[in-house]
C-alpha positions, 0 to 999 in steps of 0.5 A: 456587436451591432446585431446584438444591440439591435436585437436586444433593443427590439425586446419589449420594454420592461418597467423597472422594479418598484421601490421596496415598501418603506423606501422613498418614492424618489428612489431611482433604479440604475445599472452601472457600466464600469470600464477597466484601466488598471490602477485608474480603477481607483477613480471608479472606486471613488464614484462607487463610494459616493453612489453607495452613499446615495440612499435614493439610488438602487443598483440593479445590474453592473456590467464591468471589465478588468479593474471595473470587474474587480470593483463590481465584485467587491460591491456585490460582495459587500451588498450581499454581506452587509449592505451599502456600507459593507460594500464601501468598506470592501472597496476601501479594504481592497484598494488599500491592500493592493497598494500595500502589496504593490509597495513590495513589487517591481513597479515602484515610482523612482525619485524622479517619477515622484518629482515629476508629479504625474504619477508615471513610472517612466524612470522606475527601474522595475518598470523599465526592466519589465518593459524590456524583458517583455519584448523577448519573453512572455509570462510563460517564461518570466512567471513560471509559477503563474504568481498573481497577487490579485488572486490571493487578495480576492480569495481573502476578501470575497466569499464567491460562494455567497456571491453566486447566491446573492440576489441583490445585484446582477453581475456581468463580467467581460473577458476576451477569448484569446483564441477567437477574440470574442467577448465572453460574459460571466454572469453573477450566478456562476462567478468564480475567482477565475472569471474575475482574473480572466476579465483582468488578465493583462497578457504581457504580465500574467498567463491567460486564464483557462476556463472550461478548456478556453483561454481568456485575456483582459475583457477590454479588448472585446468589451470595455465594458460590454453594454448589451448584458444590461439591455438583455438582462436588466429591467431598468433603462438607465445606465450610468457609465464610468468612462476612464480611457480617453477617446480623444487626445488634443496632441499627436503622440510622437514619443514611443511611450506616447504612441504605445499608450495611444495605441492601447487607448484606441484598442481598449475603446474600440469595442465600447465605441462601436456599441455606443454608436449602434446604441445611438443609431437604434435609439434614434430609430426608436425615437423616430417611431421606426422601431416599434416596441423597442426598449429605449435606453437612458444613458448617463456618463461620469467621465474621467477622460480629462483626468486620465489625459494628464497621466502617462500610460505607465500610471496604470501600473502605479498603485502608490496609495497617494495616487489611488487616493487622489483618483478616489477623491476625484471620482467621489467629487465627479459622482457628487456633481453628477448626482446634484445635476442629473439625479432627477433625469434618471428614469426620464431622459438620457444625460449624455449625447451619444452621437456627439460623444462617440461619432 
């Protein structure tokens, strides 16, 4: 991954596209990097909902993984069919319908879970049963018909043929090759439903998604998300990252649930943190004049780590509408605060210290 970033950052820096005629000269062009995280992706929905309201902002490209990939596809679909308002509508429609579908599923918070108020599923009979069964059987035995509610919902909401043809935003969705462990980037002009399902494939819940003879799991294992596509393929140097998965926790996990959750967090952050470290090192070389003609990236962060730390790991599977709306509202608020504090820095300087954050 370090070699990939090094090579891409040595590319000649390109100037972002100018705003279209008739638009304000204060318009800024950005790329987005959206992490996965199951139902925690509703925080990203809130962030996108606010960013899409901002008339001074244009999105050039989106690199995304898992729930982030779903959000990215919904945004691109909406932009292609009706502009920013349609994108906002598509996001809300999806999250409302996924919540409604989940209300008939096995991952229901119990009365004790609701009384706890932490949006976890630790006392949910369905969650406990599936956790126990997954120790002895895989989705190949437990889900013989390969049922995936996400598949049916995306088929109904997203016009993938139109999505492939839309020139509005560049899409890069990351999945993990289950055989090689390498990241696979699916680009917008080739996107099909299976590419989104591959990026969001949780291997203990759904079967690996087969594409062109290879099988893929959730992209979070190899790139959560992968940053290099927007360095290679996009002109705008600004990247707004929406970071969901906590990189740090104040206390040592001691219960089995806490340990498993922390192992998952470390795993899902490892590739992303590696890219951030490489990016920080190369940026310093550019700033020190030791890399001539390098593309100087400007990195920004809208962070949900402190919010997600308050929830147990099981909350990633909780699609209760109150929980999703709670995350959405926090995401909107964080994006609004970020815009108020940092909009003028877009195109000028980074607003996150990568060395302090990821070293």
